[in-house]
VEXBA-557020 format. One record per residue: residue number from 0; x, y, z of N, C-alpha, C in turn. Coordinates in nm, 3 decimals. Layout:
<nodes>
<node pos="NUM" n_c1="X" n_c2="Y" n_c3="Z" ca_c1="X" ca_c2="Y" ca_c3="Z" c_c1="X" c_c2="Y" c_c3="Z"/>
...
</nodes>
This chain:
<nodes>
<node pos="0" n_c1="0.086" n_c2="-0.124" n_c3="-0.004" ca_c1="-0.001" ca_c2="0.005" ca_c3="-0.002" c_c1="0.088" c_c2="0.123" c_c3="-0.001"/>
<node pos="1" n_c1="0.044" n_c2="0.224" n_c3="-0.077" ca_c1="0.115" ca_c2="0.349" ca_c3="-0.093" c_c1="0.068" c_c2="0.438" c_c3="0.024"/>
<node pos="2" n_c1="-0.051" n_c2="0.432" n_c3="0.062" ca_c1="-0.099" ca_c2="0.523" ca_c3="0.168" c_c1="-0.161" c_c2="0.432" c_c3="0.280"/>
<node pos="3" n_c1="-0.136" n_c2="0.464" n_c3="0.405" ca_c1="-0.177" ca_c2="0.379" ca_c3="0.517" c_c1="-0.332" c_c2="0.351" c_c3="0.521"/>
<node pos="4" n_c1="-0.423" n_c2="0.441" n_c3="0.473" ca_c1="-0.554" ca_c2="0.425" ca_c3="0.497" c_c1="-0.635" c_c2="0.406" c_c3="0.366"/>
<node pos="5" n_c1="-0.562" n_c2="0.389" n_c3="0.247" ca_c1="-0.626" ca_c2="0.363" ca_c3="0.122" c_c1="-0.561" c_c2="0.245" c_c3="0.057"/>
<node pos="6" n_c1="-0.650" n_c2="0.159" n_c3="-0.005" ca_c1="-0.591" ca_c2="0.054" ca_c3="-0.094" c_c1="-0.584" c_c2="0.099" c_c3="-0.237"/>
<node pos="7" n_c1="-0.475" n_c2="0.084" n_c3="-0.300" ca_c1="-0.456" ca_c2="0.127" ca_c3="-0.438" c_c1="-0.482" c_c2="0.015" c_c3="-0.533"/>
<node pos="8" n_c1="-0.515" n_c2="-0.103" n_c3="-0.476" ca_c1="-0.540" ca_c2="-0.225" ca_c3="-0.557" c_c1="-0.431" c_c2="-0.244" c_c3="-0.660"/>
<node pos="9" n_c1="-0.464" n_c2="-0.269" n_c3="-0.785" ca_c1="-0.361" ca_c2="-0.296" ca_c3="-0.891" c_c1="-0.272" c_c2="-0.175" c_c3="-0.910"/>
<node pos="10" n_c1="-0.315" n_c2="-0.062" n_c3="-0.861" ca_c1="-0.229" ca_c2="0.064" ca_c3="-0.887" c_c1="-0.112" c_c2="0.072" c_c3="-0.791"/>
<node pos="11" n_c1="-0.108" n_c2="-0.004" n_c3="-0.683" ca_c1="-0.003" ca_c2="-0.003" ca_c3="-0.580" c_c1="0.131" c_c2="-0.013" c_c3="-0.646"/>
<node pos="12" n_c1="0.217" n_c2="0.094" n_c3="-0.626" ca_c1="0.350" ca_c2="0.095" ca_c3="-0.673" c_c1="0.356" c_c2="0.092" c_c3="-0.832"/>
<node pos="13" n_c1="0.251" n_c2="0.120" n_c3="-0.898" ca_c1="0.251" ca_c2="0.129" ca_c3="-1.040" c_c1="0.333" c_c2="0.253" c_c3="-1.088"/>
<node pos="14" n_c1="0.423" n_c2="0.229" n_c3="-1.179" ca_c1="0.522" ca_c2="0.337" ca_c3="-1.219" c_c1="0.434" c_c2="0.458" c_c3="-1.273"/>
<node pos="15" n_c1="0.334" n_c2="0.434" n_c3="-1.360" ca_c1="0.261" ca_c2="0.541" ca_c3="-1.417" c_c1="0.200" c_c2="0.625" c_c3="-1.320"/>
<node pos="16" n_c1="0.139" n_c2="0.576" n_c3="-1.214" ca_c1="0.073" ca_c2="0.647" ca_c3="-1.104" c_c1="0.179" c_c2="0.730" c_c3="-1.024"/>
<node pos="17" n_c1="0.289" n_c2="0.658" n_c3="-0.987" ca_c1="0.391" ca_c2="0.731" ca_c3="-0.906" c_c1="0.453" c_c2="0.842" c_c3="-0.987"/>
<node pos="18" n_c1="0.474" n_c2="0.821" n_c3="-1.123" ca_c1="0.533" ca_c2="0.923" ca_c3="-1.204" c_c1="0.438" c_c2="1.042" c_c3="-1.218"/>
<node pos="19" n_c1="0.305" n_c2="1.016" n_c3="-1.232" ca_c1="0.210" ca_c2="1.126" ca_c3="-1.240" c_c1="0.205" c_c2="1.207" c_c3="-1.110"/>
<node pos="20" n_c1="0.211" n_c2="1.134" n_c3="-0.999" ca_c1="0.207" ca_c2="1.203" ca_c3="-0.867" c_c1="0.338" c_c2="1.288" c_c3="-0.849"/>
<node pos="21" n_c1="0.447" n_c2="1.232" n_c3="-0.884" ca_c1="0.571" ca_c2="1.305" ca_c3="-0.879" c_c1="0.573" c_c2="1.424" c_c3="-0.971"/>
<node pos="22" n_c1="0.531" n_c2="1.410" n_c3="-1.087" ca_c1="0.512" ca_c2="1.519" ca_c3="-1.189" c_c1="0.427" c_c2="1.635" c_c3="-1.133"/>
<node pos="23" n_c1="0.318" n_c2="1.599" n_c3="-1.069" ca_c1="0.225" ca_c2="1.697" ca_c3="-1.016" c_c1="0.296" c_c2="1.772" c_c3="-0.912"/>
<node pos="24" n_c1="0.371" n_c2="1.703" n_c3="-0.821" ca_c1="0.441" ca_c2="1.776" ca_c3="-0.711" c_c1="0.553" c_c2="1.861" c_c3="-0.773"/>
<node pos="25" n_c1="0.627" n_c2="1.812" n_c3="-0.863" ca_c1="0.732" ca_c2="1.889" ca_c3="-0.931" c_c1="0.677" c_c2="2.013" c_c3="-0.995"/>
<node pos="26" n_c1="0.563" n_c2="2.000" n_c3="-1.069" ca_c1="0.514" ca_c2="2.113" ca_c3="-1.135" c_c1="0.460" c_c2="2.224" c_c3="-1.032"/>
<node pos="27" n_c1="0.403" n_c2="2.177" n_c3="-0.929" ca_c1="0.355" ca_c2="2.272" ca_c3="-0.826" c_c1="0.476" c_c2="2.342" c_c3="-0.764"/>
<node pos="28" n_c1="0.577" n_c2="2.276" n_c3="-0.731" ca_c1="0.705" ca_c2="2.330" ca_c3="-0.676" c_c1="0.774" c_c2="2.428" c_c3="-0.774"/>
<node pos="29" n_c1="0.783" n_c2="2.395" n_c3="-0.902" ca_c1="0.839" ca_c2="2.478" ca_c3="-1.002" c_c1="0.757" c_c2="2.601" c_c3="-1.020"/>
<node pos="30" n_c1="0.621" n_c2="2.589" n_c3="-1.021" ca_c1="0.527" ca_c2="2.700" ca_c3="-1.035" c_c1="0.547" c_c2="2.801" c_c3="-0.924"/>
<node pos="31" n_c1="0.570" n_c2="2.752" n_c3="-0.802" ca_c1="0.601" ca_c2="2.840" ca_c3="-0.688" c_c1="0.732" c_c2="2.917" c_c3="-0.715"/>
<node pos="32" n_c1="0.832" n_c2="2.844" n_c3="-0.758" ca_c1="0.962" ca_c2="2.908" ca_c3="-0.777" c_c1="0.947" c_c2="3.015" c_c3="-0.900"/>
<node pos="33" n_c1="0.877" n_c2="2.978" n_c3="-0.999" ca_c1="0.859" ca_c2="3.077" ca_c3="-1.111" c_c1="0.750" c_c2="3.181" c_c3="-1.079"/>
<node pos="34" n_c1="0.700" n_c2="3.178" n_c3="-0.955" ca_c1="0.612" ca_c2="3.281" ca_c3="-0.914" c_c1="0.484" c_c2="3.293" c_c3="-0.993"/>
<node pos="35" n_c1="0.444" n_c2="3.171" n_c3="-1.050" ca_c1="0.324" ca_c2="3.162" ca_c3="-1.133" c_c1="0.333" c_c2="3.249" c_c3="-1.266"/>
<node pos="36" n_c1="0.446" n_c2="3.293" n_c3="-1.294" ca_c1="0.464" ca_c2="3.377" ca_c3="-1.424" c_c1="0.465" c_c2="3.291" c_c3="-1.548"/>
<node pos="37" n_c1="0.506" n_c2="3.169" n_c3="-1.534" ca_c1="0.519" ca_c2="3.088" ca_c3="-1.654" c_c1="0.503" c_c2="2.938" c_c3="-1.608"/>
<node pos="38" n_c1="0.454" n_c2="2.853" n_c3="-1.686" ca_c1="0.439" ca_c2="2.719" ca_c3="-1.648" c_c1="0.572" c_c2="2.645" c_c3="-1.666"/>
<node pos="39" n_c1="0.600" n_c2="2.551" n_c3="-1.579" ca_c1="0.734" ca_c2="2.471" ca_c3="-1.582" c_c1="0.767" c_c2="2.424" c_c3="-1.725"/>
<node pos="40" n_c1="0.671" n_c2="2.368" n_c3="-1.793" ca_c1="0.703" ca_c2="2.317" ca_c3="-1.932" c_c1="0.729" c_c2="2.428" c_c3="-2.033"/>
<node pos="41" n_c1="0.680" n_c2="2.548" n_c3="-2.000" ca_c1="0.704" ca_c2="2.662" ca_c3="-2.093" c_c1="0.845" c_c2="2.713" c_c3="-2.069"/>
<node pos="42" n_c1="0.884" n_c2="2.710" n_c3="-1.945" ca_c1="1.023" ca_c2="2.750" ca_c3="-1.906" c_c1="1.121" c_c2="2.659" c_c3="-1.969"/>
<node pos="43" n_c1="1.090" n_c2="2.535" n_c3="-1.980" ca_c1="1.176" ca_c2="2.439" ca_c3="-2.052" c_c1="1.188" c_c2="2.477" c_c3="-2.194"/>
<node pos="44" n_c1="1.086" n_c2="2.514" n_c3="-2.258" ca_c1="1.090" ca_c2="2.554" ca_c3="-2.401" c_c1="1.174" c_c2="2.677" c_c3="-2.418"/>
<node pos="45" n_c1="1.158" n_c2="2.777" n_c3="-2.328" ca_c1="1.236" ca_c2="2.900" ca_c3="-2.334" c_c1="1.387" c_c2="2.868" c_c3="-2.319"/>
<node pos="46" n_c1="1.425" n_c2="2.783" n_c3="-2.227" ca_c1="1.561" ca_c2="2.741" ca_c3="-2.208" c_c1="1.614" c_c2="2.672" c_c3="-2.329"/>
<node pos="47" n_c1="1.534" n_c2="2.582" n_c3="-2.392" ca_c1="1.573" ca_c2="2.512" ca_c3="-2.512" c_c1="1.597" c_c2="2.607" c_c3="-2.629"/>
<node pos="48" n_c1="1.515" n_c2="2.707" n_c3="-2.639" ca_c1="1.539" ca_c2="2.810" ca_c3="-2.752" c_c1="1.660" c_c2="2.882" c_c3="-2.719"/>
<node pos="49" n_c1="1.689" n_c2="2.926" n_c3="-2.590" ca_c1="1.804" ca_c2="3.005" ca_c3="-2.561" c_c1="1.928" c_c2="2.929" c_c3="-2.595"/>
<node pos="50" n_c1="1.931" n_c2="2.794" n_c3="-2.571" ca_c1="2.058" ca_c2="2.718" ca_c3="-2.588" c_c1="2.067" c_c2="2.656" c_c3="-2.728"/>
<node pos="51" n_c1="1.961" n_c2="2.677" n_c3="-2.810" ca_c1="1.966" ca_c2="2.611" ca_c3="-2.947" c_c1="1.908" c_c2="2.722" c_c3="-3.044"/>
<node pos="52" n_c1="1.974" n_c2="2.832" n_c3="-3.062" ca_c1="1.915" ca_c2="2.935" ca_c3="-3.150" c_c1="1.914" c_c2="2.884" c_c3="-3.293"/>
<node pos="53" n_c1="1.799" n_c2="2.921" n_c3="-3.362" ca_c1="1.792" ca_c2="2.891" ca_c3="-3.504" c_c1="1.730" c_c2="2.760" c_c3="-3.523"/>
<node pos="54" n_c1="1.694" n_c2="2.677" n_c3="-3.417" ca_c1="1.630" ca_c2="2.548" ca_c3="-3.439" c_c1="1.492" c_c2="2.563" c_c3="-3.487"/>
<node pos="55" n_c1="1.437" n_c2="2.462" n_c3="-3.551" ca_c1="1.299" ca_c2="2.468" ca_c3="-3.598" c_c1="1.200" c_c2="2.448" c_c3="-3.478"/>
<node pos="56" n_c1="1.086" n_c2="2.485" n_c3="-3.501" ca_c1="0.986" ca_c2="2.463" ca_c3="-3.404" c_c1="0.964" c_c2="2.316" c_c3="-3.375"/>
<node pos="57" n_c1="0.972" n_c2="2.232" n_c3="-3.487" ca_c1="0.956" ca_c2="2.084" ca_c3="-3.468" c_c1="1.066" c_c2="2.024" c_c3="-3.381"/>
<node pos="58" n_c1="1.184" n_c2="2.076" n_c3="-3.392" ca_c1="1.298" ca_c2="2.016" ca_c3="-3.313" c_c1="1.277" c_c2="2.058" c_c3="-3.166"/>
<node pos="59" n_c1="1.241" n_c2="2.181" n_c3="-3.144" ca_c1="1.215" ca_c2="2.229" ca_c3="-3.001" c_c1="1.097" c_c2="2.147" c_c3="-2.943"/>
<node pos="60" n_c1="0.990" n_c2="2.131" n_c3="-3.013" ca_c1="0.878" ca_c2="2.059" ca_c3="-2.959" c_c1="0.920" c_c2="1.917" c_c3="-2.925"/>
<node pos="61" n_c1="0.998" n_c2="1.845" n_c3="-3.018" ca_c1="1.036" ca_c2="1.715" ca_c3="-2.984" c_c1="1.120" c_c2="1.707" c_c3="-2.855"/>
<node pos="62" n_c1="1.215" n_c2="1.804" n_c3="-2.850" ca_c1="1.303" ca_c2="1.811" ca_c3="-2.734" c_c1="1.228" c_c2="1.829" c_c3="-2.600"/>
<node pos="63" n_c1="1.118" n_c2="1.906" n_c3="-2.607" ca_c1="1.042" ca_c2="1.939" ca_c3="-2.491" c_c1="0.934" c_c2="1.831" c_c3="-2.460"/>
<node pos="64" n_c1="0.921" n_c2="1.726" n_c3="-2.556" ca_c1="0.823" ca_c2="1.622" ca_c3="-2.533" c_c1="0.683" c_c2="1.665" c_c3="-2.573"/>
<node pos="65" n_c1="0.672" n_c2="1.765" n_c3="-2.670" ca_c1="0.539" ca_c2="1.811" ca_c3="-2.707" c_c1="0.526" c_c2="1.776" c_c3="-2.868"/>
<node pos="66" n_c1="0.397" n_c2="1.791" n_c3="-2.909" ca_c1="0.379" ca_c2="1.788" ca_c3="-3.050" c_c1="0.378" c_c2="1.930" c_c3="-3.097"/>
<node pos="67" n_c1="0.415" n_c2="1.951" n_c3="-3.225" ca_c1="0.431" ca_c2="2.082" ca_c3="-3.283" c_c1="0.313" c_c2="2.170" c_c3="-3.265"/>
<node pos="68" n_c1="0.182" n_c2="2.119" n_c3="-3.278" ca_c1="0.071" ca_c2="2.200" ca_c3="-3.263" c_c1="0.051" c_c2="2.253" c_c3="-3.129"/>
<node pos="69" n_c1="0.101" n_c2="2.180" n_c3="-3.026" ca_c1="0.092" ca_c2="2.230" ca_c3="-2.886" c_c1="0.189" c_c2="2.349" c_c3="-2.862"/>
<node pos="70" n_c1="0.300" n_c2="2.343" n_c3="-2.939" ca_c1="0.404" ca_c2="2.444" ca_c3="-2.916" c_c1="0.371" c_c2="2.577" c_c3="-2.977"/>
<node pos="71" n_c1="0.296" n_c2="2.577" n_c3="-3.091" ca_c1="0.271" ca_c2="2.706" ca_c3="-3.164" c_c1="0.206" c_c2="2.811" c_c3="-3.074"/>
<node pos="72" n_c1="0.101" n_c2="2.787" n_c3="-2.998" ca_c1="0.045" ca_c2="2.891" ca_c3="-2.914" c_c1="0.139" c_c2="2.948" c_c3="-2.803"/>
<node pos="73" n_c1="0.224" n_c2="2.860" n_c3="-2.759" ca_c1="0.322" ca_c2="2.896" ca_c3="-2.655" c_c1="0.425" c_c2="2.984" c_c3="-2.720"/>
<node pos="74" n_c1="0.464" n_c2="2.956" n_c3="-2.840" ca_c1="0.562" ca_c2="3.042" ca_c3="-2.915" c_c1="0.499" c_c2="3.177" c_c3="-2.942"/>
<node pos="75" n_c1="0.381" n_c2="3.178" n_c3="-2.981" ca_c1="0.307" ca_c2="3.310" ca_c3="-3.010" c_c1="0.310" c_c2="3.395" c_c3="-2.882"/>
<node pos="76" n_c1="0.277" n_c2="3.330" n_c3="-2.772" ca_c1="0.272" ca_c2="3.402" ca_c3="-2.645" c_c1="0.411" c_c2="3.459" c_c3="-2.611"/>
<node pos="77" n_c1="0.516" n_c2="3.375" n_c3="-2.630" ca_c1="0.655" ca_c2="3.427" ca_c3="-2.600" c_c1="0.688" c_c2="3.539" c_c3="-2.689"/>
<node pos="78" n_c1="0.653" n_c2="3.527" n_c3="-2.828" ca_c1="0.684" ca_c2="3.629" ca_c3="-2.922" c_c1="0.608" c_c2="3.760" c_c3="-2.894"/>
<node pos="79" n_c1="0.483" n_c2="3.746" n_c3="-2.853" ca_c1="0.399" ca_c2="3.860" ca_c3="-2.817" c_c1="0.454" c_c2="3.939" c_c3="-2.692"/>
<node pos="80" n_c1="0.520" n_c2="3.861" n_c3="-2.605" ca_c1="0.564" ca_c2="3.917" ca_c3="-2.479" c_c1="0.715" c_c2="3.954" c_c3="-2.494"/>
<node pos="81" n_c1="0.772" n_c2="3.946" n_c3="-2.613" ca_c1="0.908" ca_c2="3.982" ca_c3="-2.635" c_c1="1.013" c_c2="3.889" c_c3="-2.578"/>
<node pos="82" n_c1="0.987" n_c2="3.767" n_c3="-2.546" ca_c1="1.079" ca_c2="3.676" ca_c3="-2.494" c_c1="1.158" c_c2="3.603" c_c3="-2.602"/>
<node pos="83" n_c1="1.099" n_c2="3.586" n_c3="-2.708" ca_c1="1.164" ca_c2="3.520" ca_c3="-2.829" c_c1="1.132" c_c2="3.598" c_c3="-2.955"/>
<node pos="84" n_c1="1.204" n_c2="3.572" n_c3="-3.061" ca_c1="1.176" ca_c2="3.619" ca_c3="-3.183" c_c1="1.172" c_c2="3.505" c_c3="-3.275"/>
<node pos="85" n_c1="1.061" n_c2="3.499" n_c3="-3.363" ca_c1="1.037" ca_c2="3.399" ca_c3="-3.461" c_c1="1.078" c_c2="3.453" c_c3="-3.597"/>
<node pos="86" n_c1="1.165" n_c2="3.378" n_c3="-3.660" ca_c1="1.231" ca_c2="3.423" ca_c3="-3.778" c_c1="1.203" c_c2="3.321" c_c3="-3.894"/>
<node pos="87" n_c1="1.156" n_c2="3.371" n_c3="-4.013" ca_c1="1.138" ca_c2="3.281" ca_c3="-4.118" c_c1="1.269" c_c2="3.208" c_c3="-4.155"/>
<node pos="88" n_c1="1.260" n_c2="3.073" n_c3="-4.176" ca_c1="1.379" ca_c2="2.994" ca_c3="-4.205" c_c1="1.433" c_c2="3.033" c_c3="-4.340"/>
<node pos="89" n_c1="1.561" n_c2="3.026" n_c3="-4.361" ca_c1="1.625" ca_c2="3.064" ca_c3="-4.486" c_c1="1.575" c_c2="2.969" c_c3="-4.594"/>
<node pos="90" n_c1="1.572" n_c2="2.837" n_c3="-4.562" ca_c1="1.545" ca_c2="2.737" ca_c3="-4.667" c_c1="1.393" c_c2="2.723" c_c3="-4.700"/>
<node pos="91" n_c1="1.304" n_c2="2.777" n_c3="-4.604" ca_c1="1.158" ca_c2="2.759" ca_c3="-4.626" c_c1="1.089" c_c2="2.872" c_c3="-4.551"/>
<node pos="92" n_c1="1.043" n_c2="2.970" n_c3="-4.630" ca_c1="0.984" ca_c2="3.095" ca_c3="-4.559" c_c1="0.858" c_c2="3.058" c_c3="-4.483"/>
<node pos="93" n_c1="0.794" n_c2="2.947" n_c3="-4.508" ca_c1="0.674" ca_c2="2.911" ca_c3="-4.425" c_c1="0.724" c_c2="2.857" c_c3="-4.293"/>
<node pos="94" n_c1="0.841" n_c2="2.809" n_c3="-4.282" ca_c1="0.886" ca_c2="2.753" ca_c3="-4.159" c_c1="0.952" c_c2="2.867" c_c3="-4.076"/>
<node pos="95" n_c1="0.954" n_c2="2.845" n_c3="-3.947" ca_c1="1.010" ca_c2="2.945" ca_c3="-3.855" c_c1="1.117" c_c2="2.884" c_c3="-3.764"/>
<node pos="96" n_c1="1.224" n_c2="2.965" n_c3="-3.743" ca_c1="1.323" ca_c2="2.930" ca_c3="-3.639" c_c1="1.304" c_c2="3.026" c_c3="-3.528"/>
<node pos="97" n_c1="1.366" n_c2="3.005" n_c3="-3.418" ca_c1="1.350" ca_c2="3.092" ca_c3="-3.303" c_c1="1.483" c_c2="3.136" c_c3="-3.234"/>
<node pos="98" n_c1="1.481" n_c2="3.253" n_c3="-3.179" ca_c1="1.599" ca_c2="3.304" ca_c3="-3.108" c_c1="1.537" c_c2="3.371" c_c3="-2.980"/>
<node pos="99" n_c1="1.623" n_c2="3.358" n_c3="-2.877" ca_c1="1.590" ca_c2="3.423" ca_c3="-2.743" c_c1="1.614" c_c2="3.575" c_c3="-2.763"/>
<node pos="100" n_c1="1.543" n_c2="3.656" n_c3="-2.699" ca_c1="1.570" ca_c2="3.805" ca_c3="-2.694" c_c1="1.638" c_c2="3.835" c_c3="-2.571"/>
<node pos="101" n_c1="1.695" n_c2="3.959" n_c3="-2.553" ca_c1="1.754" ca_c2="3.993" ca_c3="-2.422" c_c1="1.647" c_c2="3.986" c_c3="-2.308"/>
<node pos="102" n_c1="1.522" n_c2="4.022" n_c3="-2.334" ca_c1="1.419" ca_c2="4.004" ca_c3="-2.229" c_c1="1.402" c_c2="3.855" c_c3="-2.190"/>
<node pos="103" n_c1="1.407" n_c2="3.776" n_c3="-2.288" ca_c1="1.395" ca_c2="3.632" ca_c3="-2.260" c_c1="1.513" c_c2="3.577" c_c3="-2.182"/>
<node pos="104" n_c1="1.628" n_c2="3.624" n_c3="-2.216" ca_c1="1.751" ca_c2="3.584" ca_c3="-2.142" c_c1="1.743" c_c2="3.634" c_c3="-1.993"/>
<node pos="105" n_c1="1.699" n_c2="3.754" n_c3="-1.969" ca_c1="1.683" ca_c2="3.807" ca_c3="-1.844" c_c1="1.584" c_c2="3.725" c_c3="-1.760"/>
<node pos="106" n_c1="1.473" n_c2="3.685" n_c3="-1.825" ca_c1="1.367" ca_c2="3.605" ca_c3="-1.760" c_c1="1.433" c_c2="3.475" c_c3="-1.717"/>
<node pos="107" n_c1="1.495" n_c2="3.406" n_c3="-1.802" ca_c1="1.571" ca_c2="3.282" ca_c3="-1.760" c_c1="1.669" c_c2="3.294" c_c3="-1.649"/>
<node pos="108" n_c1="1.750" n_c2="3.399" n_c3="-1.657" ca_c1="1.852" ca_c2="3.429" ca_c3="-1.553" c_c1="1.786" c_c2="3.455" c_c3="-1.422"/>
<node pos="109" n_c1="1.665" n_c2="3.523" n_c3="-1.419" ca_c1="1.603" ca_c2="3.553" ca_c3="-1.294" c_c1="1.566" c_c2="3.431" c_c3="-1.205"/>
<node pos="110" n_c1="1.538" n_c2="3.321" n_c3="-1.283" ca_c1="1.489" ca_c2="3.201" ca_c3="-1.215" c_c1="1.591" c_c2="3.091" c_c3="-1.210"/>
<node pos="111" n_c1="1.702" n_c2="3.099" n_c3="-1.282" ca_c1="1.796" ca_c2="2.992" ca_c3="-1.289" c_c1="1.852" c_c2="2.951" c_c3="-1.154"/>
<node pos="112" n_c1="1.886" n_c2="3.045" n_c3="-1.069" ca_c1="1.937" ca_c2="3.014" ca_c3="-0.939" c_c1="1.841" c_c2="2.937" c_c3="-0.854"/>
<node pos="113" n_c1="1.719" n_c2="2.978" n_c3="-0.841" ca_c1="1.619" ca_c2="2.905" ca_c3="-0.763" c_c1="1.592" c_c2="2.759" c_c3="-0.821"/>
<node pos="114" n_c1="1.586" n_c2="2.745" n_c3="-0.949" ca_c1="1.566" ca_c2="2.613" ca_c3="-1.008" c_c1="1.686" c_c2="2.527" c_c3="-0.978"/>
<node pos="115" n_c1="1.804" n_c2="2.581" n_c3="-0.989" ca_c1="1.921" ca_c2="2.501" ca_c3="-0.954" c_c1="1.923" c_c2="2.463" c_c3="-0.810"/>
<node pos="116" n_c1="1.874" n_c2="2.549" n_c3="-0.718" ca_c1="1.858" ca_c2="2.516" ca_c3="-0.574" c_c1="1.772" c_c2="2.391" c_c3="-0.558"/>
<node pos="117" n_c1="1.662" n_c2="2.394" n_c3="-0.632" ca_c1="1.570" ca_c2="2.274" ca_c3="-0.627" c_c1="1.644" c_c2="2.148" c_c3="-0.674"/>
<node pos="118" n_c1="1.714" n_c2="2.156" n_c3="-0.782" ca_c1="1.783" ca_c2="2.032" ca_c3="-0.828" c_c1="1.890" c_c2="1.992" c_c3="-0.730"/>
<node pos="119" n_c1="1.960" n_c2="2.089" n_c3="-0.670" ca_c1="2.059" ca_c2="2.052" ca_c3="-0.569" c_c1="1.996" c_c2="1.991" c_c3="-0.451"/>
<node pos="120" n_c1="1.877" n_c2="2.031" n_c3="-0.414" ca_c1="1.808" ca_c2="1.966" ca_c3="-0.304" c_c1="1.777" c_c2="1.820" c_c3="-0.339"/>
<node pos="121" n_c1="1.736" n_c2="1.797" n_c3="-0.465" ca_c1="1.711" ca_c2="1.655" ca_c3="-0.501" c_c1="1.835" c_c2="1.572" c_c3="-0.500"/>
<node pos="122" n_c1="1.946" n_c2="1.630" n_c3="-0.547" ca_c1="2.076" ca_c2="1.561" ca_c3="-0.550" c_c1="2.112" c_c2="1.523" c_c3="-0.409"/>
<node pos="123" n_c1="2.108" n_c2="1.621" n_c3="-0.318" ca_c1="2.144" ca_c2="1.596" ca_c3="-0.186" c_c1="2.046" c_c2="1.493" c_c3="-0.117"/>
<node pos="124" n_c1="1.919" n_c2="1.503" n_c3="-0.142" ca_c1="1.819" ca_c2="1.404" ca_c3="-0.086" c_c1="1.837" c_c2="1.271" c_c3="-0.137"/>
<node pos="125" n_c1="1.857" n_c2="1.258" n_c3="-0.266" ca_c1="1.859" ca_c2="1.125" ca_c3="-0.329" c_c1="2.000" c_c2="1.068" c_c3="-0.322"/>
<node pos="126" n_c1="2.103" n_c2="1.159" n_c3="-0.321" ca_c1="2.241" ca_c2="1.116" ca_c3="-0.338" c_c1="2.274" c_c2="1.130" c_c3="-0.489"/>
<node pos="127" n_c1="2.395" n_c2="1.175" n_c3="-0.513" ca_c1="2.432" ca_c2="1.197" ca_c3="-0.656" c_c1="2.409" c_c2="1.076" c_c3="-0.748"/>
<node pos="128" n_c1="2.445" n_c2="0.959" n_c3="-0.698" ca_c1="2.438" ca_c2="0.835" ca_c3="-0.777" c_c1="2.291" c_c2="0.804" c_c3="-0.801"/>
<node pos="129" n_c1="2.208" n_c2="0.806" n_c3="-0.701" ca_c1="2.061" ca_c2="0.779" ca_c3="-0.720" c_c1="1.997" c_c2="0.882" c_c3="-0.811"/>
<node pos="130" n_c1="2.036" n_c2="1.008" n_c3="-0.798" ca_c1="1.980" ca_c2="1.113" ca_c3="-0.887" c_c1="2.012" c_c2="1.087" c_c3="-1.030"/>
<node pos="131" n_c1="2.143" n_c2="1.051" n_c3="-1.056" ca_c1="2.181" ca_c2="1.012" ca_c3="-1.195" c_c1="2.098" c_c2="0.898" c_c3="-1.246"/>
<node pos="132" n_c1="2.087" n_c2="0.796" n_c3="-1.154" ca_c1="2.013" ca_c2="0.668" ca_c3="-1.191" c_c1="1.868" c_c2="0.701" c_c3="-1.217"/>
<node pos="133" n_c1="1.805" n_c2="0.777" n_c3="-1.136" ca_c1="1.665" ca_c2="0.811" ca_c3="-1.157" c_c1="1.649" c_c2="0.885" c_c3="-1.289"/>
<node pos="134" n_c1="1.737" n_c2="0.978" n_c3="-1.319" ca_c1="1.729" ca_c2="1.044" ca_c3="-1.450" c_c1="1.740" c_c2="0.944" c_c3="-1.569"/>
<node pos="135" n_c1="1.840" n_c2="0.860" n_c3="-1.559" ca_c1="1.861" ca_c2="0.758" ca_c3="-1.661" c_c1="1.744" c_c2="0.666" c_c3="-1.677"/>
<node pos="136" n_c1="1.685" n_c2="0.616" n_c3="-1.563" ca_c1="1.561" ca_c2="0.538" ca_c3="-1.573" c_c1="1.450" c_c2="0.607" c_c3="-1.626"/>
<node pos="137" n_c1="1.428" n_c2="0.746" n_c3="-1.605" ca_c1="1.321" ca_c2="0.809" ca_c3="-1.667" c_c1="1.336" c_c2="0.825" c_c3="-1.821"/>
<node pos="138" n_c1="1.460" n_c2="0.837" n_c3="-1.863" ca_c1="1.494" ca_c2="0.842" ca_c3="-2.008" c_c1="1.459" c_c2="0.708" c_c3="-2.073"/>
<node pos="139" n_c1="1.499" n_c2="0.597" n_c3="-1.999" ca_c1="1.475" ca_c2="0.463" ca_c3="-2.053" c_c1="1.318" c_c2="0.439" c_c3="-2.061"/>
<node pos="140" n_c1="1.246" n_c2="0.493" n_c3="-1.956" ca_c1="1.101" ca_c2="0.480" ca_c3="-1.952" c_c1="1.037" c_c2="0.547" c_c3="-2.071"/>
<node pos="141" n_c1="1.085" n_c2="0.666" n_c3="-2.107" ca_c1="1.038" ca_c2="0.739" ca_c3="-2.222" c_c1="1.059" c_c2="0.656" c_c3="-2.354"/>
<node pos="142" n_c1="1.184" n_c2="0.611" n_c3="-2.361" ca_c1="1.226" ca_c2="0.542" ca_c3="-2.477" c_c1="1.137" c_c2="0.412" c_c3="-2.499"/>
<node pos="143" n_c1="1.107" n_c2="0.345" n_c3="-2.391" ca_c1="1.021" ca_c2="0.223" ca_c3="-2.404" c_c1="0.882" c_c2="0.269" c_c3="-2.452"/>
<node pos="144" n_c1="0.829" n_c2="0.376" n_c3="-2.403" ca_c1="0.696" ca_c2="0.415" ca_c3="-2.443" c_c1="0.701" c_c2="0.470" c_c3="-2.591"/>
<node pos="145" n_c1="0.801" n_c2="0.533" n_c3="-2.629" ca_c1="0.817" ca_c2="0.577" ca_c3="-2.769" c_c1="0.816" c_c2="0.459" c_c3="-2.870"/>
<node pos="146" n_c1="0.885" n_c2="0.358" n_c3="-2.832" ca_c1="0.893" ca_c2="0.232" ca_c3="-2.913" c_c1="0.760" c_c2="0.170" c_c3="-2.927"/>
<node pos="147" n_c1="0.684" n_c2="0.176" n_c3="-2.817" ca_c1="0.552" ca_c2="0.106" ca_c3="-2.805" c_c1="0.443" c_c2="0.180" c_c3="-2.891"/>
<node pos="148" n_c1="0.461" n_c2="0.311" n_c3="-2.915" ca_c1="0.359" ca_c2="0.388" ca_c3="-2.976" c_c1="0.376" c_c2="0.393" c_c3="-3.126"/>
</nodes>
């Protein structure tokens, strides 16, 4: 049993359930750190754009674990708020690449320290080896599900 007063039946210790609960807690924690100004997944997209200028929307979506259609409204919001710049691709004017703006860089810098403190807390709590192992297991989990779909 996961909880002393509830039976989870077949769900007891099921990876999908534990992963969803962990993701919910992580999202709530990140949202607090980000002061509710941006969703954790959106911050990921912003960081990916900052570290990969000129990449296509499709590549950024894939790296963030989203489909391209989910990414487009997020990018429009970022563009409208001056955090990124969307530029027509040289090889295909219908396609867009993205670059971070100084305002976007400042936004990332503002929260980087607090996010790193959270990660450091996880490393300390789990231990460096378990932290690395958990990360690797999550990547393997994703790859298994990608193969199955």
